[in-house]
Structures are given as C-alpha cells and as structure tokens.
N, C-alpha and C positions, 0 to 999 in steps of 0.2 A: 345646737347654736342659735337655731331659730331663736327670734325673740330679744336676742340680746342686741345691746347697741353697740356700735361699731368697737366702740373702745376696751370694752370688755371683749368682745370676740377676737381684739387683736393681741391684746393680756394674755389669755386661754392660751391663743396660738403658740405665743412664745413658750410654753411649758409642755416640755416633752411629754409626750405619754410614755409608760410606763410599760414595760414588757414582760416581766417575772412578775408570776401568778404567786406568791410565799408569803406566809405569815409569820410569824413569831415561831413559830412551834415548828418549821421549814428547814429548822439548820443551817446547813450550808446555803441554801437557797434564801433563806432570808437573809442573811450575809449579803447578798447579790442583789437583791431587792432592795435592801439599805442604801446601798452604793447607789445605784438609780435616784432614790428618794434625797440625796443629798444632791446629786448632781442635780437634779429639777430643781430644788430649793435654793442651789446657788443660782443659777441661769434665772431663776426669777426674782429673786434679789437683786441682781446684776442689771437685770432689767428695769427694775422699778429704779435701783439708783440713776441708771441714766435717763430715766424720764422724771428726775426728782419726784417720785414715789416713793420715798421709803417711807415706811411705814408699822416694821418689826422686824424682830432678830429673832429666833429659835435655834436651837442644838438636841442634841441627844444630852439626857442626864444622866444614863445610866448608859453601860458597855454595851449593854444587847439590844439598844436603839428603842425601846419599847418605851420607854418614858420621857416627854420632853417636858422643856421651860423656855421660857422666853418671858420676851415684853413685846407688846402691840402697843401704837398711840393712834392718838387721832387730834388733829387741829380743828380747832373750830372758836372763831372771832379771834385768829390768830392766837389763840391759848392753846399750849400742848396739853392734853389729858392721856398720862400715861398708865396702863394695866399689866397685870402679869397673865404671864398665858403660858400656860400648861394640860399637857392630856397624855394619856396611855395608847398605846397600840391596843385594840381588842384583839383576841387569840384570833376571831374570824377575821381578820384585815388579812386581804384588802377585798374580801366582800361585804365586810360594815367597815364605813366610817369613823375616824376619831371621835369622840366627841372633845369639843373645844370647851376651856374653862377658863373665866375671869374671874377668878375667887373673889376680888373683892365684889364686885358686882352682885355675889349671891343675895338674892332676896329681894334686889333693888329693880327689877322687870319682870313681869309677867311673862317675857320672852325668854325665859332662862328656866333652867330644872335645878331642884338642889346640888348644892357646891359650885356653884357658879357655870355650869355648863349650857352653854346657849344651845336657843331650842332652833334646831333646823329642819328638823320633821316637813314641815308643810313643800320647803322649795329646796332643798340641796339635798336631803337623802335618798328622794327619786331619782337625780340629778345621779347623785353617785354609785345607785343600783344600777344605770343604766350604763354608767360607762367603767364599771370594777370590770376586770384588775388593773385599770390602764389610768384609773385618778389616784393620784397619792396626797403625802403631806401639803405639798405646794398647791393643788387642787384644792383640796380643802381651805387652805388659808386664803388662799385668793376669791375661793364663789361662796366658803361657808361663810368666815367670821369676816370676811370686806365688808360685803353688802351688810351682815348684823351689824356693825359698826357704824357703816353710813347711815342704818335707820334708827339704830337705836340710842346712841352715844347724843347727838344731837338735843333728841327730845329728853333723854335724864339730864342730861345738862339745862336745857329747858326749863325742866319742872323742878330744878334745885334739888334734884338727888343725887349728880357728879356735880361737885365743886374742884376747882379747879385748886392745885396745891399751896398757890401762893394766898389765897381766899378762905383756905380753911380756918384760921387762926382768927378770922373774922367774926 
C-alpha cells in the first residue's frame, strides 16, 4: 500500500482479504470462496454507500458464480454516465484477475482490449499477482475499475467520445 493516497488505503482496508484459495474448477471449495467474495462485495458496497460514494452494482449472472453482470457509473460535471459492466471468472482464478468489461466503450479508447475489456496490465495485474489469492472481485473493482474510470471517463467525455444520454439525440 506504499505510494497510495490515504483515501485509497482506507478504502482497501475496509475490503476483507479472502482466505480460501479456490477457483471455478474446485467444486465445493469454489462455493466457499464465492461466499467470501459476496461477503467482501457486500461490505465494499455498504462502505461506499456510507460515504456517499456509490458507483457500481454487480451480481452473479449464473448459478456457478463464474459470470457477472451489473452497472457502473461516473459523475462528471454533475452528469451521471452509466455503463454496463460484465466479466467472467477465469478458470485459473484466483491466480488470474478477472478481465473487467465495459462493452459499450469497446473501440473508444486505446486503454481497452477487444470486447470492451479495460486495460489493467501495467498497474493492476502486478498488484493482483502480489496479493493473490487474497484479492477478490471487490478488490478488482476497487483497485482496477475505479482508477481506470477516474482516468479514462473524463478524458473520453472531454473528447466527445462519450456523450451523456440526454445529449445523444442532439
């Protein structure tokens, strides 16, 4: 956590580290890990709401907990920009971080891969590798998606690449 601002440090401290080292192919252990993931996510969401910093919602899209869907949003100049969020848990999870996708931004920034997968290679993936298997979905959203959106969304808006829904008809 060296080099992080105090707000980031405090936010990350509120997300519990996960203890079960299991992925989607690990049967019953994956079920236990999934419960830990959900508990951490619920805690992170509650913490965000308590500080009036609610900016995403996510839930499993299938019974196995390997596909996730939701929304994330960013407020810029008092306008709320909302995006679909989705990802799949890789079979090598938790050694490998999930690739977070914002499909409607596909091709709109160089800091994104095909399919709307946000670029997390330089900053986030080494952090994940250092902290696996203790990091989980909440950590990926907090330390991956959050900073990516804070850096990219205002730039995309200022460049006219992302337009607020109220201004799209114009």
